[in-house]
Backbone as JSON Lines, residues from 0, in Angstrom:
{"i":0,"aa":"X","n":[15.04,-7.23,-0.03],"ca":[16.46,-7.01,0.0],"c":[17.04,-7.37,-1.37]}
{"i":1,"aa":"X","n":[17.76,-6.48,-1.96],"ca":[18.3,-6.69,-3.3],"c":[19.49,-7.64,-3.25]}
{"i":2,"aa":"X","n":[19.61,-8.44,-4.29],"ca":[20.73,-9.36,-4.38],"c":[21.98,-8.62,-4.83]}
{"i":3,"aa":"X","n":[23.1,-9.02,-4.27],"ca":[24.37,-8.45,-4.7],"c":[24.82,-9.18,-5.96]}
{"i":4,"aa":"X","n":[25.85,-8.65,-6.59],"ca":[26.39,-9.28,-7.8],"c":[26.88,-10.69,-7.49]}
{"i":5,"aa":"X","n":[27.49,-10.88,-6.32],"ca":[27.98,-12.2,-5.93],"c":[26.82,-13.18,-5.75]}
{"i":6,"aa":"X","n":[25.73,-12.7,-5.17],"ca":[24.56,-13.57,-4.99],"c":[23.98,-13.97,-6.33]}
{"i":7,"aa":"X","n":[23.96,-13.04,-7.28],"ca":[23.47,-13.37,-8.63],"c":[24.39,-14.4,-9.29]}
{"i":8,"aa":"X","n":[25.7,-14.22,-9.13],"ca":[26.67,-15.16,-9.69],"c":[26.45,-16.56,-9.12]}
{"i":9,"aa":"X","n":[26.29,-16.64,-7.81],"ca":[26.12,-17.95,-7.18],"c":[24.74,-18.55,-7.45]}
{"i":10,"aa":"X","n":[23.76,-17.73,-7.65],"ca":[22.44,-18.24,-8.05],"c":[22.56,-18.91,-9.41]}
{"i":11,"aa":"X","n":[23.28,-18.27,-10.33],"ca":[23.51,-18.86,-11.66],"c":[24.32,-20.15,-11.56]}
{"i":12,"aa":"X","n":[25.37,-20.13,-10.75],"ca":[26.22,-21.31,-10.62],"c":[25.43,-22.49,-10.05]}
{"i":13,"aa":"X","n":[24.64,-22.23,-9.03],"ca":[23.85,-23.31,-8.43],"c":[22.82,-23.85,-9.41]}
{"i":14,"aa":"X","n":[22.26,-22.97,-10.21],"ca":[21.31,-23.39,-11.23],"c":[22.01,-24.27,-12.28]}
{"i":15,"aa":"X","n":[23.21,-23.87,-12.67],"ca":[23.99,-24.67,-13.64],"c":[24.3,-26.05,-13.07]}
{"i":16,"aa":"X","n":[24.69,-26.08,-11.79],"ca":[24.98,-27.37,-11.15],"c":[23.74,-28.26,-11.14]}
{"i":17,"aa":"X","n":[22.58,-27.7,-10.77],"ca":[21.34,-28.49,-10.71],"c":[21.0,-29.07,-12.09]}
{"i":18,"aa":"X","n":[21.17,-28.26,-13.13],"ca":[20.87,-28.73,-14.49],"c":[21.87,-29.76,-14.98]}
{"i":19,"aa":"X","n":[23.09,-29.72,-14.42],"ca":[24.15,-30.63,-14.91],"c":[23.89,-32.09,-14.54]}
{"i":20,"aa":"X","n":[23.2,-32.31,-13.45],"ca":[22.94,-33.68,-13.02],"c":[24.14,-34.37,-12.39]}
{"i":21,"aa":"X","n":[25.23,-33.63,-12.18],"ca":[26.43,-34.21,-11.58],"c":[26.43,-33.96,-10.07]}
{"i":22,"aa":"X","n":[27.34,-34.63,-9.39],"ca":[27.47,-34.42,-7.95],"c":[28.1,-33.05,-7.68]}
{"i":23,"aa":"X","n":[27.96,-32.59,-6.48],"ca":[28.57,-31.3,-6.09],"c":[30.08,-31.36,-6.32]}
{"i":24,"aa":"X","n":[30.68,-32.43,-5.85],"ca":[32.14,-32.56,-5.94],"c":[32.61,-32.56,-7.4]}
{"i":25,"aa":"X","n":[31.92,-33.28,-8.25],"ca":[32.29,-33.35,-9.67],"c":[32.13,-31.98,-10.34]}
{"i":26,"aa":"X","n":[30.99,-31.31,-10.07],"ca":[30.75,-30.0,-10.67],"c":[31.8,-28.99,-10.21]}
{"i":27,"aa":"X","n":[32.1,-29.02,-8.91],"ca":[33.08,-28.07,-8.37],"c":[34.46,-28.29,-9.0]}
{"i":28,"aa":"X","n":[34.87,-29.55,-9.14],"ca":[36.17,-29.84,-9.75],"c":[36.2,-29.36,-11.19]}
{"i":29,"aa":"X","n":[35.13,-29.61,-11.93],"ca":[35.08,-29.22,-13.35],"c":[35.05,-27.71,-13.52]}
{"i":30,"aa":"X","n":[34.52,-27.0,-12.54],"ca":[34.4,-25.54,-12.65],"c":[35.39,-24.78,-11.77]}
{"i":31,"aa":"X","n":[36.35,-25.52,-11.21],"ca":[37.41,-24.94,-10.38],"c":[36.84,-24.08,-9.25]}
{"i":32,"aa":"X","n":[35.9,-24.68,-8.53],"ca":[35.25,-24.01,-7.4],"c":[35.48,-24.85,-6.16]}
{"i":33,"aa":"X","n":[35.84,-24.21,-5.07],"ca":[36.01,-24.92,-3.8],"c":[34.65,-25.46,-3.34]}
{"i":34,"aa":"X","n":[34.62,-26.73,-2.95],"ca":[33.36,-27.31,-2.5],"c":[32.85,-26.62,-1.22]}
{"i":35,"aa":"X","n":[33.77,-26.13,-0.4],"ca":[33.38,-25.42,0.82],"c":[32.68,-24.1,0.48]}
{"i":36,"aa":"X","n":[33.22,-23.4,-0.51],"ca":[32.58,-22.16,-0.96],"c":[31.23,-22.47,-1.59]}
{"i":37,"aa":"X","n":[31.19,-23.52,-2.39],"ca":[29.94,-23.94,-3.02],"c":[28.88,-24.22,-1.96]}
{"i":38,"aa":"X","n":[29.24,-25.0,-0.93],"ca":[28.29,-25.34,0.13],"c":[27.85,-24.1,0.92]}
{"i":39,"aa":"X","n":[28.79,-23.18,1.15],"ca":[28.45,-21.94,1.85],"c":[27.36,-21.18,1.09]}
{"i":40,"aa":"X","n":[27.57,-20.99,-0.21],"ca":[26.6,-20.22,-1.0],"c":[25.29,-20.98,-1.18]}
{"i":41,"aa":"X","n":[25.36,-22.27,-1.28],"ca":[24.14,-23.07,-1.4],"c":[23.29,-22.91,-0.13]}
{"i":42,"aa":"X","n":[23.94,-23.0,1.01],"ca":[23.24,-22.83,2.3],"c":[22.72,-21.4,2.45]}
{"i":43,"aa":"X","n":[23.56,-20.44,2.12],"ca":[23.16,-19.04,2.28],"c":[21.96,-18.68,1.4]}
{"i":44,"aa":"X","n":[21.99,-19.09,0.15],"ca":[20.9,-18.76,-0.76],"c":[19.64,-19.55,-0.44]}
{"i":45,"aa":"X","n":[19.78,-20.77,0.03],"ca":[18.6,-21.55,0.42],"c":[17.93,-20.9,1.64]}
{"i":46,"aa":"X","n":[18.71,-20.42,2.6],"ca":[18.16,-19.72,3.77],"c":[17.41,-18.48,3.34]}
{"i":47,"aa":"X","n":[17.96,-17.74,2.38],"ca":[17.31,-16.53,1.88],"c":[15.96,-16.86,1.24]}
{"i":48,"aa":"X","n":[15.92,-17.94,0.46],"ca":[14.68,-18.33,-0.21],"c":[13.63,-18.7,0.83]}
{"i":49,"aa":"X","n":[14.02,-19.45,1.85],"ca":[13.08,-19.85,2.9],"c":[12.54,-18.62,3.62]}
{"i":50,"aa":"X","n":[13.43,-17.67,3.95],"ca":[12.99,-16.46,4.63],"c":[12.02,-15.66,3.77]}
{"i":51,"aa":"X","n":[12.32,-15.53,2.48],"ca":[11.45,-14.77,1.59],"c":[10.1,-15.45,1.43]}
{"i":52,"aa":"X","n":[10.09,-16.77,1.29],"ca":[8.81,-17.45,1.12],"c":[7.99,-17.38,2.4]}
{"i":53,"aa":"X","n":[8.65,-17.39,3.55],"ca":[7.9,-17.26,4.81],"c":[7.25,-15.88,4.9]}
{"i":54,"aa":"X","n":[7.97,-14.85,4.48],"ca":[7.4,-13.5,4.51],"c":[6.25,-13.38,3.53]}
{"i":55,"aa":"X","n":[6.35,-14.02,2.39],"ca":[5.31,-13.91,1.38],"c":[4.03,-14.63,1.79]}
{"i":56,"aa":"X","n":[4.12,-15.64,2.65],"ca":[2.96,-16.4,3.05],"c":[2.19,-15.75,4.19]}
{"i":57,"aa":"X","n":[2.79,-14.79,4.86],"ca":[2.1,-14.14,5.95],"c":[1.07,-13.17,5.39]}
{"i":58,"aa":"X","n":[-0.09,-13.19,5.95],"ca":[-1.14,-12.27,5.54],"c":[-1.62,-11.49,6.74]}
{"i":59,"aa":"X","n":[-1.95,-10.22,6.54],"ca":[-2.44,-9.43,7.66],"c":[-3.82,-9.91,8.08]}
{"i":60,"aa":"X","n":[-4.08,-9.83,9.36],"ca":[-5.41,-10.2,9.84],"c":[-5.79,-9.31,11.0]}
{"i":61,"aa":"X","n":[-7.06,-9.09,11.14],"ca":[-7.58,-8.28,12.23],"c":[-8.21,-9.23,13.23]}
{"i":62,"aa":"X","n":[-7.8,-9.13,14.48],"ca":[-8.35,-9.99,15.52],"c":[-9.22,-9.15,16.43]}
{"i":63,"aa":"X","n":[-10.45,-9.58,16.55],"ca":[-11.37,-8.9,17.45],"c":[-11.4,-9.66,18.76]}
{"i":64,"aa":"X","n":[-11.59,-8.97,19.84],"ca":[-11.67,-9.67,21.12],"c":[-12.97,-10.46,21.16]}
{"i":65,"aa":"X","n":[-13.01,-11.5,21.97],"ca":[-14.21,-12.33,22.09],"c":[-15.38,-11.51,22.62]}
{"i":66,"aa":"X","n":[-15.1,-10.49,23.42],"ca":[-16.16,-9.65,23.96],"c":[-16.85,-8.87,22.84]}
{"i":67,"aa":"X","n":[-16.1,-8.53,21.79],"ca":[-16.66,-7.77,20.68],"c":[-17.51,-8.64,19.77]}
{"i":68,"aa":"X","n":[-17.33,-9.95,19.85],"ca":[-18.11,-10.88,19.03],"c":[-18.77,-11.91,19.94]}
{"i":69,"aa":"X","n":[-19.86,-11.57,20.58],"ca":[-20.48,-12.46,21.55],"c":[-21.0,-13.76,20.96]}
{"i":70,"aa":"X","n":[-21.17,-13.84,19.64],"ca":[-21.69,-15.07,19.05],"c":[-20.64,-16.17,19.02]}
{"i":71,"aa":"X","n":[-19.36,-15.82,19.22],"ca":[-18.31,-16.84,19.21],"c":[-18.21,-17.49,20.58]}
{"i":72,"aa":"X","n":[-18.24,-18.79,20.59],"ca":[-18.11,-19.49,21.86],"c":[-16.66,-19.87,22.08]}
{"i":73,"aa":"X","n":[-16.33,-20.27,23.29],"ca":[-14.95,-20.63,23.59],"c":[-14.54,-21.92,22.9]}
{"i":74,"aa":"X","n":[-15.49,-22.65,22.32],"ca":[-15.17,-23.89,21.62],"c":[-14.67,-23.62,20.2]}
{"i":75,"aa":"X","n":[-14.86,-22.43,19.68],"ca":[-14.41,-22.1,18.33],"c":[-12.9,-21.91,18.36]}
{"i":76,"aa":"X","n":[-12.22,-22.51,17.37],"ca":[-10.77,-22.4,17.32],"c":[-10.32,-21.72,16.04]}
{"i":77,"aa":"X","n":[-9.11,-21.22,16.08],"ca":[-8.47,-20.64,14.91],"c":[-7.18,-21.43,14.69]}
{"i":78,"aa":"X","n":[-6.82,-21.64,13.44],"ca":[-5.59,-22.36,13.13],"c":[-4.63,-21.39,12.47]}
{"i":79,"aa":"X","n":[-3.38,-21.39,12.93],"ca":[-2.34,-20.55,12.38],"c":[-1.31,-21.48,11.74]}
{"i":80,"aa":"X","n":[-1.14,-21.38,10.43],"ca":[-0.19,-22.23,9.71],"c":[1.14,-21.48,9.59]}
{"i":81,"aa":"X","n":[2.2,-22.11,10.06],"ca":[3.53,-21.53,10.03],"c":[4.39,-22.28,9.01]}
{"i":82,"aa":"X","n":[5.52,-21.69,8.62],"ca":[6.43,-22.4,7.72],"c":[6.88,-23.72,8.35]}
{"i":83,"aa":"X","n":[7.43,-24.59,7.56],"ca":[7.94,-25.9,7.97],"c":[6.84,-26.83,8.43]}
{"i":84,"aa":"X","n":[5.59,-26.56,8.03],"ca":[4.49,-27.47,8.33],"c":[3.96,-27.39,9.74]}
{"i":85,"aa":"X","n":[4.28,-26.37,10.47],"ca":[3.81,-26.23,11.85],"c":[2.45,-25.55,11.84]}
{"i":86,"aa":"X","n":[1.51,-26.1,12.58],"ca":[0.18,-25.5,12.69],"c":[-0.17,-25.33,14.16]}
{"i":87,"aa":"X","n":[-0.64,-24.16,14.52],"ca":[-1.08,-23.89,15.89],"c":[-2.59,-23.78,15.89]}
{"i":88,"aa":"X","n":[-3.21,-24.37,16.86],"ca":[-4.66,-24.22,17.02],"c":[-4.91,-23.64,18.4]}
{"i":89,"aa":"X","n":[-5.75,-22.63,18.46],"ca":[-6.07,-21.98,19.73],"c":[-7.53,-21.57,19.74]}
{"i":90,"aa":"X","n":[-8.07,-21.47,20.92],"ca":[-9.44,-20.97,21.04],"c":[-9.44,-19.5,20.66]}
{"i":91,"aa":"X","n":[-10.56,-19.04,20.12],"ca":[-10.63,-17.65,19.69],"c":[-10.52,-16.7,20.88]}
{"i":92,"aa":"X","n":[-10.71,-17.2,22.05],"ca":[-10.61,-16.35,23.24],"c":[-9.18,-16.25,23.76]}
{"i":93,"aa":"X","n":[-8.21,-16.93,23.1],"ca":[-6.81,-16.88,23.53],"c":[-6.28,-15.46,23.41]}
{"i":94,"aa":"X","n":[-5.36,-15.11,24.3],"ca":[-4.76,-13.78,24.3],"c":[-3.9,-13.6,23.05]}
{"i":95,"aa":"X","n":[-4.19,-12.59,22.27],"ca":[-3.5,-12.35,21.0],"c":[-2.02,-12.07,21.22]}
{"i":96,"aa":"X","n":[-1.67,-11.33,22.26],"ca":[-0.25,-11.03,22.53],"c":[0.52,-12.31,22.86]}
{"i":97,"aa":"X","n":[-0.12,-13.2,23.6],"ca":[0.51,-14.47,23.93],"c":[0.73,-15.31,22.67]}
{"i":98,"aa":"X","n":[-0.28,-15.36,21.8],"ca":[-0.14,-16.09,20.54],"c":[0.98,-15.52,19.68]}
{"i":99,"aa":"X","n":[1.05,-14.18,19.6],"ca":[2.11,-13.55,18.81],"c":[3.49,-13.89,19.36]}
{"i":100,"aa":"X","n":[3.62,-13.88,20.69],"ca":[4.9,-14.23,21.31],"c":[5.24,-15.69,21.03]}
{"i":101,"aa":"X","n":[4.25,-16.56,21.08],"ca":[4.47,-17.98,20.8],"c":[4.93,-18.17,19.36]}
{"i":102,"aa":"X","n":[4.29,-17.51,18.41],"ca":[4.68,-17.61,17.0],"c":[6.11,-17.14,16.81]}
{"i":103,"aa":"X","n":[6.49,-16.02,17.44],"ca":[7.86,-15.51,17.33],"c":[8.87,-16.52,17.87]}
{"i":104,"aa":"X","n":[8.55,-17.14,18.99],"ca":[9.45,-18.11,19.59],"c":[9.6,-19.34,18.69]}
{"i":105,"aa":"X","n":[8.51,-19.81,18.14],"ca":[8.58,-20.97,17.25],"c":[9.39,-20.66,16.0]}
{"i":106,"aa":"X","n":[9.18,-19.48,15.42],"ca":[9.91,-19.11,14.2],"c":[11.39,-18.91,14.47]}
{"i":107,"aa":"X","n":[11.76,-18.6,15.72],"ca":[13.18,-18.39,16.06],"c":[13.93,-19.72,16.16]}
{"i":108,"aa":"X","n":[13.21,-20.82,16.29],"ca":[13.87,-22.14,16.44],"c":[14.46,-22.61,15.14]}
C-alpha cells in the first residue's frame, strides 16, 4: 500500500522528533503541532509498520498430510512463530484448516 503525502510528512516529523531527543510535548510546542494529532499519527504509522513487518515474515509452505508421509510419527511437532513473540506447537498430524483458523484468531487479537 503506497503512502500518502500526509503519511510521508508525518513519517518525517516523527523521525525529526526521535532525533531531537526532546519529549513529545516539547517537540509539539516548538513545532506548533497538536499533541493529539502527533499521537494519532504516531499510533497510525506504528500500526502500519507492525502490519507490514508481519506480512514480510510470513513464508509460504506446503503441508502434506500425515498419510502422505508415513515416516512421520504423531510425536513429531511443527512450530509456527507468529508476530509479538507467539509460538504455536502442534503435532504434524494436526488438521491444517484448524491450525489456519487458530492462527487467524490469534492474529485478530
